[in-house]
N, C-alpha and C positions, 0 to 999 in steps of 0.2 A: 515669496513669501521673506522676512528676513526672518529673523531668530534671533534672541539675544542671549546670554551665558548670566545660568540663575544663579550654581552657584560653581566651586572647585573645590571637588573632598580629596583629601592626597584616600592609599590605599596602603596600607598593613602589609606588606610585601612587596608591593610591587610597586612599582617608580614610576608606573605612567598615574596621572591623575583619573578620579573621574570626570566630565562635565556635563551641567541641568542645563537644561536652556529655555525660553520662555518667549513667550511669543508680543508678552507687551512691554516698550523699554521701559517703566513705570516700576518695575517687576523686578527686572535687571540686576546682579552687582553690579554696584560703580564703584570708581576708581578715585579720587579726590580732584587729580590734574591729567589730563589729556596726553604728558609723559610719563604715570606709570599704570595709564591704560597699555599707551603706546610699549613696555619695559615688556607686558608680559602678552602681549603681540609678540614681539621681534622671541623674545621669547618657544611661544609654538608657533614660528614660521618657519619650520619643514609641515605646516599641516598638524589638525590630531582628525583619529580613526574614530567613527560614534560609531553603538549602535541606537537603531529604528526602538521608538518610545513603546513599539508596537508589542513588542516582546520577541516578540520575529527574530532571526541568527543573521539579518542584514546589516548588512553598515555603509558607510560611506566615509569620506577623506572628505577633510572642509580644510583650503586655506585660506577664502577669502575675506576672511578678518577685515572688518572698519569700524575706528571708532565714531562712537557719534555721544552726542549731549545732550545729556536728557533734562525735558522741563522744568523738574523738581533741583537741581542743580550735578554736575559730575559727570564720568564717564563709562559710559559702556560698549561693550564691547560688540555688535553683530554680524553673521554671517549673514549665506544663502539656506535654508533647510530645503539638505539634502534630498531627503523626501516628501515633499512637497510637494503632488499632483496641482497642476495651471492647469 
């Protein structure tokens, strides 16, 4: 299952931002152009490490970002959900 970046928050005193995700592209953070979304993807080209949303200490590395056009305009960034059970 693909998930979408919902928000990116900077953390005071920490160089690493916090990424929040959602399951619906309509609720995703978006950029006006594919190029702007691509800039964010290229800045994270080494990938990011995320914590499981269930509050456990599990982590996963994500690096398969894709840029997708939203039906209502703009471009969202998605990745495969590392914690989904198929």
